N, C-alpha and C positions, 0 to 999 in steps of 0.2 A: 714315784720312788722306784728305782730300778731293782729288779730281782738280783740278789747276791749270787755270785758264782760259787760253786763248791770249792773249798780250799784244797781238798785232796781227794783222790779216788780211794775206795776201799783197798786195803793192802791185799786181802785175799778172802776167799769164801770161808765161812766157818767150817771147822772139822767137827762132824757130828757122829756120835756113837749112839745107836739105838739098842737099848737093853730091854728084853722082853722074854716071856716064856711062851709066847705065841709066834712060832717060827715064820709061818706064812705071811703074817701081817708085817712083822718087823723087817723081814728080808726085803720088802718093797723099798725100804730106805737105802738098802745097800746098792741099789742101782745107780745111785748118785756117786760121783767120783770121790768125794771126800766124806763118805759115810761108811761106817762099818756096823755090822749087826753082831750082837753078842747075846747068846741065850743065857738067861740068868733066872735064879729063883730069888725073888726079892725078900723072902723070909729066911734066906740062908746067908749069914755073914760071910762064910767062906766063898760062896758063889759070887757075892758082890765084890769081895776083895780081889778075886781072880780077874773079874771084869775090869776093875780099876787098873790092875797091873798091865793088862793087855792094852787098855786105852793109852796108858802112859808110854808103852813101848811103841805103839803105832802113831800116836798124835802128840804125845807130851802130856803135861799135867792138866787135870780137869779144872777148868775155870768157871764153868756154868753147869749146874745140875738142875734138871727139871724132873720132879717126881710126879708121875701121872698114873701110877698103878692104883687100881680101885675097882669097885663094883659092889653090887648088892647080892647077898646070898638069899635065894628064894625062901629057905626055911626060916629066915628071920623076918619075913613080911607079915605084918599084923593084919589079920582078917577075922571075920566072925568065927571062922573055924579054927583060927590060930591066934587067940587073944593074947595081949601083952602079959596077962596073969600067968599064962603057961608057956610063954615063949621059951624056946630051947636055949639054954645057956651056951651050949656048944656052937649053935648058929650065931649067937651074939658075939662070941669070942672070935669066930671065923671072920665076921665083918670087921672087927677091930684089928685082927691080924692083917687082913688084906689092905684095909684103907689107912690105918694108922701105923702099924708096925712095919709092914712091907712098903706101904705107900708113902712113908715119910721118915719114921724114926731110924730104921736100920740104914737106909741109903745116906741119911744125913750124918750118921755116926761114921760110916765107912769113908765116904768121900769128903765129909767135913773135916776129918782129921788132917788130910793133906792140905786142904785150903787154909786151915788155921796155921799150919807150919809155914806156908808160903805167904801168909797174911794177905790173901787175895781170893775172892770168889763170890759167886752169886748163886743162891739156892732158891728155886721157885717150886713151891708145893701146890698142887692142884686141889682146891677145896670144892665146895658145891653150894648152891643156893640153899640146900637143905641143912647146911651147917648153921644158917642164920634163922630160918623158920622151918621147923621139921615138917617135911612133906608127909602127906597121909600114907600110912602103912609102912614106910621104910624107916622105922625108929632107930634101929641099930646102925644103919648106914648114916643117918643124920647125925647121931651122936658121935660116931667115929670121925666124920668130916669136921664136926665142930672141934673135936680134939686136935685135928691136924692144924687148924688155925691157931689154937691155943699153944701148941707145941712150937709152931713157927714163930709166934711172938716171943716166946721164952728164948728160943735160940737167937733171935735177932738181937735181943738185949745182951745176951751172954757173949755173942761173937762179934758184935759191932766193934769193940776196941781192938779186935784182931784182924780187921779188914774184910770180914766175911758178912755179906748181906743176906738176909733170909726174908722172903716175902711169900704171900700166897695169891693165887688167882681164883676167883669164884666165877666159873662160867655160868651163864644162864642156860638156855636150852638150845642145843646145837644138834640137828639131826645127824645120826650116825648109825652104824650097823646094829649096835646094841639096843637102840630105842626106836628104830625106824618103824617097826610093826606097831608100836604103841602110838605113833604119831600120824601114820598114813595108812589108808586102806589100800587094798590091792590095786585099785584104779588110780592111786596117787593123790586122792583127795584127803584132806585132813580128818582125823578121827575127832570124836567129841572131846577127848583129852587134849588133843592139839589145839582145838578151838578154845578150850578153857585156858590153856597156857598163854596163847596169844592174846586172849581177852584180858589177862592179868599183866601182860607186858605192855607198858606204855608205847613202845615203838611198834607194837603190833605185828611182830614177825619173829622168826627164829634167827639165831646168829649165823654168821658166815665164818668158815674156818680162818680166813685171813684176818678177821677181827680178833680172834683169840691169839693168833700168831703174833700180831702186832703188840699185844699186851706183854707177851713173853719176851719179845725182842727188847721192848722198853726196859723191863726189869733186869734183863740179862746185861744190858749195856752199862758199863761204868760211866760213860760220858752222859748218857741220857738220865740215869737214875742212881748216880754215885752217892747221893745223899738220901736215898730212899731205902729204908729197911723197916721191917715190922708191920708193913701195911697189907691189907687184903684188897686187891684190885678187882672190882666187880665188873665183869663184862657180860651184862645180863639184860641190856635193853631197858633198864629201869624196873625189872621184875621186883626187886627187893624194896623199891621205893613206892610201890603201888599200895594204896589203901582203898577204902570204900569210896 
């Protein structure tokens, strides 16, 4: 069987807008020719609206939205010294504001409105393995990420008749700046926590960035996933499938 030839070459590279409140990191994307960086506050509807207007002016209407804002507030980490019984309510709310409100709800409201009018769009919200099985200590983060999946499923049902797809991606463990010290010692060898994670991951390794990118490209493409909405795509090396 002969390999089929591609029918057509890609028309053009995608135009990407990186929205972040961390200037140094996000500006790295601006080095690429078809990428712009916009400083935003994901918890400020006005800031998000201004960002959308600039994107439309520079590139045209937004067709794909990836919401990846998130993180864990240290004050909400459960420890023997900070038990769940006395966990700070303000720290709990901060986790939900960052991961649910700014990490999904507000961007979906602001950018989703235009997508609904145009009857076209794909929204990808980033969840976490802790949304499925609450990881030790990070109860507020886990609960907020679980809410992200629930919200996404709700929106997928409500917006499907209007041509807008909403899905989530659950990443497994990917080494990055924010978790590198937890996963690797100064000499580069894995920590006990890293060994525990890999021992619980059937594929026995951490994820590679390209593997996460591939999942996002799939969900963004109307040709590849035009009939896909309301799913949670797990890119975790089997972590959530592991039992005893």
